[in-house]
C-alpha positions, -999 to +999 in steps of 0.1 A: -136-515+079-126-550+087-116-573+059-142-598+048-128-633+052-136-654+021-136-692+016-128-706-018-146-737-030-124-755-055-092-743-073-083-735-108-099-712-134-116-681-121-107-692-085-070-688-094-077-654-110-095-643-078-067-654-055-040-636-076-060-605-082-069-600-045-035-607-030-032-571-019-068-562-014-077-539+015-113-551+017-110-589+017-088-618+022-090-655+013-091-672+047-097-708+036-098-731+006-115-765+001-113-792-025-123-828-025-087-838-016-072-826+017-036-829+004-044-809-027-061-782-006-032-780+018-007-776-010-028-749-027-032-730+006+006-732+012+014-720-023-011-691-022-007-679+014-042-690+025-043-698+063-067-727+063-075-757+040-101-784+041-106-817+023-143-812+019-166-782+012-188-790+042-158-785+065-151-751+051-188-741+054-186-750+091-155-728+097-162-698+119-133-679+104-151-676+070-176-648+064-183-654+027-178-680+001-168-679-036-185-707-054-164-715-085-175-751-091-190-767-122-222-748-132-243-778-124-232-777-088-236-739-082-271-740-067-264-768-043-234-752-028-247-717-029-277-729-009-255-749+016-233-718+021-262-695+027-277-720+052-243-721+069-246-683+074-221-673+047-226-646+021-222-659-015-205-648-047-212-675-072-196-677-106-219-674-136-243-690-143-257-690-108-283-716-118-294-736-148-331-726-145-351-696-133-365-717-105-331-726-092-320-689-093-352-679-074-345-707-049-310-694-041-323-659-034-351-672-013-324-689+008-304-657+009-333-637+022-342-664+047-306-665+060-302-627+060-272-630+038-261-614+005-258-633-027-246-621-061-240-638-095-205-633-106-204-617-140-172-597-137-173-574-166-203-555-152-181-540-125-155-526-149-151-488-152-151-490-190-186-505-190-198-479-166-183-452-188-200-467-219-233-468-201-229-432-189-223-420-225-254-438-237-275-426-208-264-390-215-277-392-250-243-389-266-252-414-294-288-401-298-317-425-294-305-461-287-313-484-317-291-514-317-267-534-295-243-560-309-220-582-288-196-611-295-175-634-273-158-662-292-128-684-283-111-717-292-113-735-259-096-769-251-115-800-262-117-813-226-127-780-210-155-787-185-175-757-198-181-777-230-198-805-211-236-803-213-240-825-182-219-801-162-239-770-173-216-762-202-221-749-238-213-717-256-244-698-243-238-706-206-200-702-209-197-671-230-231-660-240-240-648-205-215-619-210-230-608-243-266-612-231-259-593-198-244-564-218-273-562-241-297-561-212-275-536-194-279-510-222-314-519-236-334-535-209-353-568-208-361-586-241-397-591-250-389-617-278-359-637-287-348-659-315-317-682-315-298-706-336-273-731-321-248-756-335-242-789-317-220-818-327-246-844-316-280-846-299-264-849-264-236-824-270-237-789-257-240-760-281-205-749-292-218-720-313-248-699-305-263-667-319-293-647-306-315-619-318-335-599-293-364-575-295-361-550-266-382-521-253-386-489-274-380-509-306-343-515-298-328-546-314-300-567-300-278-594-315-249-615-302-227-644-314-207-667-291-187-698-298-162-722-282-145-732-315-141-698-331-112-674-334-109-651-304-132-621-308-147-598-281-168-568-292-195-546-278-211-519-301-240-497-288-255-479-317-278-449-317-293-424-342-263-401-339-233-423-332-220-454-315-200-464-284-175-492-290-158-513-263-130-534-279-123-556-249-155-556-229-154-590-211-119-595-196-104-561-194-079-543-215-061-510-222-080-499-254-101-468-247-139-468-250-146-451-283-173-426-291-177-428-328-172-396-349-160-377-318-127-394-311-117-418-283-130-412-248-104-422-222-114-448-196-123-435-162-092-424-144-102-446-114-092-476-134-056-464-139-053-453-103-068-485-090-045-509-108-011-495-114+013-522-127+035-529-097+071-542-100+060-578-095+035-575-123+007-586-099-020-565-116-018-565-154-042-543-174-043-568-202-058-596-181-090-601-161-072-596-127-083-561-122-119-568-130-119-596-104-104-573-078-130-546-084-158-572-082-146-586-049-140-551-035-176-540-043-191-572-029-168-572+002-176-535+009-214-542+006-210-572+031-189-552+056-211-521+055-244-540+051-253-520+020-270-530-012-250-551-037-246-535-072-264-565-087-290-585-069-320-608-073-337-588-100-307-589-122-299-626-117-335-637-123-340-615-154-307-630-168-319-665-161-352-659-178-336-645-209-311-675-210-340-700-206-359-683-235-328-684-257-321-720-250-357-729-258-355-709-291-322-725-300-336-760-294-367-754-314-356-728-340-386-707-332-391-673-316-399-672-279-419-645-262-411-632-227-436-617-204-439-608-167-417-593-142-381-603-135-384-607-097-375-582-070-343-571-053 
C-alpha cells in the first residue's frame, strides 16, 4: 500500500501532535504544510522534515503531491477549508468540531459525495483500543443492562487560548464537551431529549463551564460536565444493572487499564502495547495523545488508500452536530430540548 500524502493546514496544537505522532507511520506522510506566512511555513517544514511548504492554504490545495488534507484551523474556519479541500480533490480529516451547525456539517458531506472523496470529523479518542474494549464489554452484557453513562472533561486552559473565543467557535462544549457527548452517544445511542446549564462571564463570552443531561433510548440516562477553568479531570463511567466499566483517561490516552467493576481490572487490548512501544527517542509516549493521533491517521489513511469505508462517517458527524445544537439551545434558554428525526446517512 502506498503511503497517503497529507497536507497540513496551519501549525501548532493538534497539528504538532499529528506531525510528531506520525513521524514513523507506514501508512501516511506529511508532504506539505501551509500557513499564512511563507517564511513561517518554510521554517516549520524544515524543522519537521516536511518536503514542501506554502504561504497560503490555496497553494497547498493546488499541489498535486497532496492526496489528503488535515484541517486544524480555528473551528469557525473548518467548513470553509474542508469544502475548498474537497473541491480541490483532496480527502479531508477535519479537527472537531467539523462545523458549527447541522447545516454546515451536511454541506461538507454533500461536497465530499459530489467530489467522490472521503471526509471524517477528527474526534481522536474514538479510535483508541481502550474505548473499543470498553464498548465490547458493554455490548457483551458484562455490566448487565445499560442504565447510565457519565463523562467529564475539565481543564484549566490559558486565558488567551483560541478555543475560549466564541467568535472563533470556542467554548467549553465545543472544545471539550464534544468528547464527552460523543462517548455517551457511542455507548447509549442518540439522545431524544437534552437539558443543559452553562456558565458565561458575559453575554458575548463563550461558555467556560457546561453540563448536560440526556435522555437516551431504552430509558438510559447520560450526564456530562466540561469546563475550561476547572481542575483537570477526565472520566468515563458506563453503568449497568450488574456493574460498571470505568475508563480513567478516556480522551487523550494513558496507561491505566479499563476497569470492570467487581471483577478486577481488564487489561487494555494487547494491540495498543504492540502498536506503540516506547522507542529510545521517546517518540511515542503512552501518557500523551500521540498514539491516539497515530491510530486515527492510520485508520483514515488505510481507508483512503484501499477505498474502504471510514470508521466514522456522515451519520456520526451529523448526529453529533444535532446533539450539540440541542445542547447549545438548552444551555442558552435553560429549557429542555427535544430531538427527533434521523441523523443522516453514511
